[in-house]
C-alpha positions as CSV (number, residue, x, y, z in Angstrom):
1,M,36.5,-41.5,40.3
2,A,33.8,-43.4,38.3
3,D,32.8,-40.2,36.5
4,N,36.5,-39.6,35.5
5,T,36.8,-43.2,34.2
6,E,33.6,-42.9,32.2
7,Q,34.8,-39.6,30.7
8,H,38.1,-41.1,29.7
9,E,36.2,-43.8,27.8
10,K,34.3,-41.2,25.7
11,T,36.8,-41.1,22.8
12,E,34.3,-40.6,19.9
13,E,32.9,-37.4,18.6
14,P,29.1,-36.9,19.3
15,T,26.7,-37.7,16.5
16,Q,24.1,-35.3,15.2
17,K,21.4,-37.3,16.9
18,K,23.2,-37.1,20.3
19,L,23.5,-33.3,20.0
20,E,19.8,-33.0,19.0
21,D,18.7,-35.2,21.9
22,S,20.7,-33.1,24.3
23,R,19.2,-29.9,23.1
24,K,15.7,-31.3,23.4
25,K,16.5,-32.1,27.0
26,G,17.8,-28.5,27.6
27,D,21.4,-29.6,27.8
28,I,23.2,-26.9,25.9
29,A,26.4,-24.9,26.2
30,K,25.5,-21.9,28.3
31,S,27.5,-19.3,30.1
32,Q,26.0,-17.3,32.9
33,E,28.7,-14.7,32.4
34,V,27.3,-13.9,28.9
35,N,23.8,-13.4,30.4
36,S,25.3,-11.2,33.1
37,W,27.2,-9.2,30.5
38,F,24.0,-8.5,28.5
39,M,22.1,-7.6,31.7
40,I,24.8,-5.1,32.7
41,L,24.9,-3.7,29.2
42,G,21.2,-3.2,29.4
43,A,21.5,-1.5,32.8
44,T,24.3,0.7,31.3
45,L,22.0,1.8,28.4
46,V,19.2,2.5,30.8
47,L,21.3,4.6,33.1
48,T,23.2,6.6,30.4
49,L,20.4,7.0,27.9
50,L,17.1,6.6,29.6
51,A,17.6,7.6,33.2
52,G,17.0,11.3,32.6
53,D,13.7,10.9,30.8
54,T,12.5,8.2,33.2
55,A,13.4,10.4,36.2
56,T,11.6,13.3,34.7
57,K,8.4,11.3,34.1
58,L,8.5,9.9,37.6
59,T,9.0,13.4,39.0
60,L,6.0,14.7,37.2
61,V,3.8,11.8,38.3
62,L,4.8,12.1,41.9
63,Q,4.6,15.9,41.9
64,S,1.0,15.7,40.6
65,F,0.2,13.1,43.2
66,L,1.8,14.8,46.2
67,G,0.8,18.3,45.2
68,Q,-2.9,17.4,45.1
69,A,-2.9,14.9,47.9
70,H,-5.3,17.0,50.0
71,D,-7.9,16.9,47.1
72,F,-8.0,13.2,46.7
73,A,-10.9,11.2,48.1
74,I,-9.7,8.2,50.1
75,A,-13.0,6.4,50.6
76,G,-14.1,3.2,48.9
77,V,-13.9,3.1,45.2
78,S,-12.2,6.5,44.9
79,L,-9.1,5.2,46.7
80,Q,-8.9,2.1,44.6
81,R,-9.2,4.3,41.4
82,L,-6.5,6.6,42.7
83,F,-3.9,3.9,43.2
84,T,-4.8,2.3,39.9
85,T,-4.2,5.5,38.1
86,L,-0.9,6.1,40.0
87,S,0.3,2.5,39.2
88,I,-0.4,2.9,35.5
89,D,1.5,6.2,35.4
90,V,4.5,4.8,37.3
91,L,4.5,1.7,35.1
92,G,4.3,3.8,32.0
93,A,7.4,5.8,33.1
94,L,9.3,2.6,33.8
95,A,8.0,0.7,30.8
96,L,10.9,1.5,28.4
97,P,13.7,0.7,30.9
98,F,11.9,-2.5,31.8
99,I,11.6,-3.5,28.1
100,V,15.3,-2.8,27.5
101,L,16.3,-5.1,30.4
102,V,13.9,-7.8,29.2
103,V,15.4,-7.7,25.7
104,A,18.9,-7.8,27.2
105,G,18.0,-10.9,29.1
106,I,16.5,-12.6,26.1
107,A,19.5,-11.5,23.9
108,G,21.9,-13.1,26.4
109,N,20.3,-16.5,25.8
110,M,19.7,-16.0,22.0
111,A,23.4,-15.1,21.5
112,Q,24.4,-18.5,22.8
113,H,21.8,-20.8,21.3
114,P,18.5,-20.6,19.3
115,L,15.3,-20.2,21.2
116,L,14.6,-23.4,23.1
117,F,11.7,-24.6,25.2
118,S,12.3,-27.7,27.3
119,T,10.6,-29.0,30.5
120,E,13.4,-31.5,31.2
121,P,15.5,-29.1,33.5
122,V,12.5,-28.4,35.8
123,K,11.3,-32.0,36.1
124,P,11.6,-33.3,39.7
125,K,14.6,-35.6,40.2
126,L,15.7,-37.4,43.3
127,S,19.4,-36.5,42.6
128,K,18.5,-32.8,43.1
129,V,17.4,-33.4,46.7
130,S,19.9,-36.1,47.5
131,P,22.4,-35.0,50.2
132,T,25.1,-37.3,48.6
133,A,24.6,-35.8,45.2
134,G,24.5,-32.3,46.6
135,F,27.8,-32.9,48.5
136,K,29.4,-34.2,45.3
137,R,28.3,-31.1,43.4
138,L,29.6,-28.9,46.2
139,V,33.1,-30.3,46.1
140,S,33.3,-31.0,42.4
141,L,35.7,-29.4,40.0
142,T,32.9,-27.3,38.5
143,S,32.1,-25.8,41.9
144,L,35.8,-24.9,42.5
145,V,36.0,-23.3,39.0
146,N,32.9,-21.3,39.7
147,F,34.2,-20.2,43.1
148,A,37.6,-19.1,41.6
149,K,35.7,-17.4,38.8
150,G,33.5,-15.5,41.2
151,I,36.5,-14.3,43.3
152,A,38.3,-13.2,40.1
153,K,35.3,-11.3,38.9
154,L,34.9,-9.5,42.2
155,A,38.6,-8.6,42.2
156,I,38.5,-7.3,38.6
157,V,35.3,-5.3,39.1
158,G,36.7,-3.9,42.3
159,V,39.8,-2.8,40.5
160,V,37.8,-1.2,37.7
161,M,35.5,0.6,40.2
162,T,38.5,1.9,42.2
163,A,40.3,3.1,39.1
164,I,37.3,5.1,38.0
165,V,36.0,6.4,41.3
166,W,39.4,7.2,43.0
167,P,40.2,10.2,40.8
168,S,36.9,11.8,41.9
169,R,37.4,11.1,45.6
170,D,37.7,14.9,46.3
171,Q,34.2,15.5,44.9
172,L,32.7,12.9,47.3
173,D,33.8,14.9,50.3
174,T,31.7,17.9,49.2
175,L,28.5,15.9,48.6
176,V,27.1,16.8,52.0
177,A,26.9,20.5,51.2
178,T,25.9,19.9,47.5
179,D,22.4,20.4,46.0
180,V,20.3,17.3,45.6
181,W,20.1,17.6,41.8
182,A,23.8,18.0,41.6
183,I,24.3,14.9,43.7
184,L,22.0,12.9,41.4
185,H,23.8,14.2,38.3
186,L,27.2,13.3,39.7
187,T,26.0,9.9,40.9
188,Q,24.5,9.1,37.5
189,S,27.7,10.2,35.7
190,M,30.0,8.2,38.0
191,A,27.7,5.1,37.9
192,G,27.6,5.3,34.1
193,E,31.4,5.4,33.9
194,V,31.7,2.5,36.3
195,L,29.2,0.4,34.4
196,I,30.9,1.2,31.1
197,G,34.2,0.0,32.6
198,V,32.7,-3.1,34.0
199,V,31.0,-3.9,30.6
200,A,34.4,-3.5,28.9
201,V,36.2,-5.8,31.3
202,L,33.4,-8.4,31.5
203,S,33.4,-8.7,27.7
204,V,36.7,-10.5,28.0
205,V,35.5,-12.6,31.0
206,A,32.2,-13.6,29.2
207,A,34.1,-14.6,26.0
208,L,36.5,-16.8,27.9
209,D,33.8,-18.3,30.1
210,Y,31.7,-19.1,27.0
211,A,34.6,-20.8,25.3
212,Y,35.2,-22.8,28.5
213,Q,31.6,-23.8,28.9
214,R,31.4,-24.7,25.2
215,H,34.4,-27.0,25.5
216,K,33.1,-28.5,28.7
217,W,29.7,-29.2,27.1
218,W,31.3,-30.7,24.0
219,E,33.5,-33.0,26.1
220,K,30.3,-34.1,28.0
221,Q,28.6,-34.9,24.7
222,R,31.4,-37.2,23.5
223,M,30.4,-40.8,23.2
224,T,31.9,-44.2,24.0
225,V,32.3,-46.9,21.4
226,K,29.4,-48.8,23.0
227,E,27.1,-45.8,22.9
228,L,27.9,-45.4,19.2
229,R,27.0,-49.1,18.6
230,D,23.8,-48.8,20.6
231,E,22.8,-45.7,18.7
232,Y,23.5,-47.4,15.4
233,K,21.4,-50.4,16.5
234,Q,18.6,-48.0,17.5
235,L,18.7,-46.2,14.2
236,E,19.2,-49.2,11.9
237,G,17.4,-51.7,14.1
238,D,18.6,-54.9,15.8
239,P,20.3,-57.3,13.3
240,Q,18.0,-60.1,14.3
241,V,14.9,-58.0,14.0
242,R,16.1,-56.7,10.6
243,A,16.7,-60.3,9.5
244,K,13.2,-61.3,10.6
245,L,11.6,-58.4,8.8
246,R,13.6,-59.2,5.7
247,Q,12.4,-62.8,5.9
248,V,8.8,-61.6,6.3
249,R,9.2,-59.2,3.3
250,I,10.6,-62.1,1.2
251,E,7.8,-64.4,2.2
252,R,5.1,-61.8,1.4
253,G,6.8,-61.1,-2.0
254,R,6.9,-64.8,-2.7
255,K,3.1,-65.2,-1.9
256,R,2.3,-62.2,-4.2
257,M,4.5,-63.7,-6.9
258,M,2.7,-67.1,-6.6
259,S,-0.7,-65.4,-6.9
260,N,0.5,-63.8,-10.2
261,V,1.3,-67.2,-11.8
262,K,-2.4,-67.6,-12.8
263,K,-2.0,-64.5,-15.0
264,A,0.9,-66.0,-16.9
265,A,0.6,-67.0,-20.6
266,V,3.3,-69.6,-20.2
267,V,5.8,-71.1,-17.7
268,I,9.2,-71.9,-19.1
269,T,11.0,-74.6,-17.2
270,N,14.4,-76.3,-16.9
271,P,12.4,-78.6,-16.3
272,T,13.2,-79.3,-12.7
273,H,15.6,-76.6,-11.4
274,Y,14.3,-73.4,-13.0
275,S,10.8,-72.0,-13.6
276,I,9.9,-68.6,-15.0
277,A,6.3,-67.4,-15.6
278,L,5.7,-64.9,-18.4
279,Q,2.5,-62.8,-18.8
280,Y,1.6,-61.5,-22.2
281,D,-1.7,-59.8,-23.2
282,D,-2.8,-57.9,-26.3
283,G,-1.5,-54.4,-26.2
284,M,1.6,-55.2,-24.1
285,A,5.0,-54.0,-25.6
286,A,6.8,-57.2,-24.4
287,P,6.2,-60.1,-22.1
288,I,6.6,-59.5,-18.4
289,C,8.1,-61.8,-15.8
290,V,5.5,-62.3,-13.1
291,A,7.2,-65.1,-11.2
292,K,10.5,-67.0,-11.1
293,G,12.3,-69.4,-8.9
294,V,14.7,-72.3,-8.5
295,D,14.3,-75.8,-6.9
296,A,11.5,-75.7,-4.4
297,V,10.1,-72.3,-5.5
298,A,10.3,-73.5,-9.1
299,F,8.3,-76.6,-8.2
300,R,5.7,-74.5,-6.5
301,I,5.4,-72.3,-9.6
302,R,4.9,-75.4,-11.8
303,E,2.2,-76.7,-9.4
304,M,0.5,-73.4,-9.3
305,A,0.6,-73.3,-13.1
306,K,-1.0,-76.7,-13.3
307,E,-3.8,-75.7,-11.0
308,H,-4.7,-72.7,-13.2
309,D,-4.1,-74.5,-16.6
310,V,-1.1,-72.4,-17.5
311,P,1.0,-74.2,-20.1
312,L,4.4,-75.5,-19.1
313,V,7.1,-75.4,-21.8
314,E,10.5,-77.1,-21.3
315,N,13.4,-75.0,-22.6
316,P,16.4,-75.3,-20.3
317,P,18.7,-72.8,-22.0
318,L,16.0,-70.1,-22.2
319,A,14.8,-70.8,-18.7
320,R,18.3,-70.3,-17.2
321,T,19.0,-67.2,-19.3
322,L,15.7,-65.5,-18.5
323,Y,16.1,-66.3,-14.8
324,A,19.5,-64.7,-14.7
325,S,18.6,-61.6,-16.8
326,T,15.0,-60.8,-15.8
327,E,13.6,-59.6,-12.5
328,V,10.0,-60.1,-11.3
329,D,7.6,-57.4,-12.8
330,D,10.2,-56.5,-15.4
331,E,9.9,-56.9,-19.2
332,I,12.1,-59.6,-20.7
333,P,15.3,-58.3,-22.4
334,S,14.9,-57.5,-26.1
335,E,17.4,-60.1,-27.2
336,H,15.0,-62.8,-26.1
337,Y,11.9,-61.4,-27.8
338,Q,12.2,-63.9,-30.8
339,A,12.6,-67.0,-28.7
340,V,9.8,-66.1,-26.3
341,A,7.5,-65.0,-29.1
342,E,7.9,-68.4,-30.7
343,I,7.0,-70.1,-27.5
344,I,4.0,-67.9,-26.8
345,G,2.9,-68.3,-30.4
346,Y,3.1,-72.0,-30.1
347,V,1.0,-71.9,-26.9
348,M,-1.6,-69.8,-28.5
349,R,-1.9,-72.1,-31.4
350,L,-2.3,-75.0,-29.1
351,R,-5.1,-73.2,-27.3
352,Q,-6.8,-72.3,-30.5
353,T,-6.6,-75.9,-31.6
354,A,-8.0,-77.2,-28.3
355,S,-10.8,-74.6,-28.5
356,W,-11.6,-75.6,-32.1
357,R,-11.8,-79.3,-31.2
358,S,-14.1,-78.7,-28.2
359,K,-16.7,-76.8,-30.3
360,P,-18.1,-79.8,-32.2
361,S,-18.5,-81.8,-29.0
362,A,-20.3,-78.8,-27.4
363,R,-22.7,-78.6,-30.4
364,S,-23.4,-82.3,-30.4
365,S,-24.2,-82.3,-26.7
């Protein structure tokens, strides 16, 4: 009941992250009927195309072995060597059918999903050995569907085998007096027809089962609104954590900005509410804003400027305009070049005058 309630709450489509996480855990849409279809197809190919050559190779190997049995030494290393040679010959005869069956098994999985390696399904879990969980799986809807599917498969395959074998029932009565090679040929022929019929019928069964398993898997991957919110928080971060990180970034940026005030050529003030520090050196295309602020930050910029002997110039209209139109580390807009150039020129002249006045006193001392 709880599982059904939880499933009803899953009203949202799964996100790409949810699907990728499920695949990493080995939770994928998979139909065993598709795997069975590929394996039966492989067995059909082996029986109809490779059985004759394989039987011939095995016959030659066994004839050579049995025909010379009296010549073989059966003592010590010779016996071991004999069985090693025989095993290699038998495996060589069966190698191609074995490869076909292995490829069929791999193809059955590759046709449903890309190659996937995951240790999650084989990890030990208490739920796998829990009697309660096992009983729930035994009486679940999935178990009932699988049981009904198995009965239907047996019935369908039985009907197909009967339809193919029944017309040849008269030949079965004469097998007792038939040559062994004829019996093998007839058996191979009838088994091939049965397998071809089974493959044809199971094609429909496998397609329907894969569609059902895919739908069931997709419904399982659907998410509740809470799961969507939790995933969003996980991807974007908790709002409180993001606010704290943003505050830290602002504080670091402010400290870096304050350390750049000493590089400024002039600080233009409001004089109390706005402060903007401009750097200008020879070779620069235009002055650059290295710091700006209002109120408390503006006060700290002015104090930092005083500590490093950076001139303060009061120009309220220009200070407000530059604050609104210029970001830190950006050049000032071209329409303010003239006004700023006049201020920087004025500051440079003051510095030259102060330097010229200090020279006589330095000589006299």
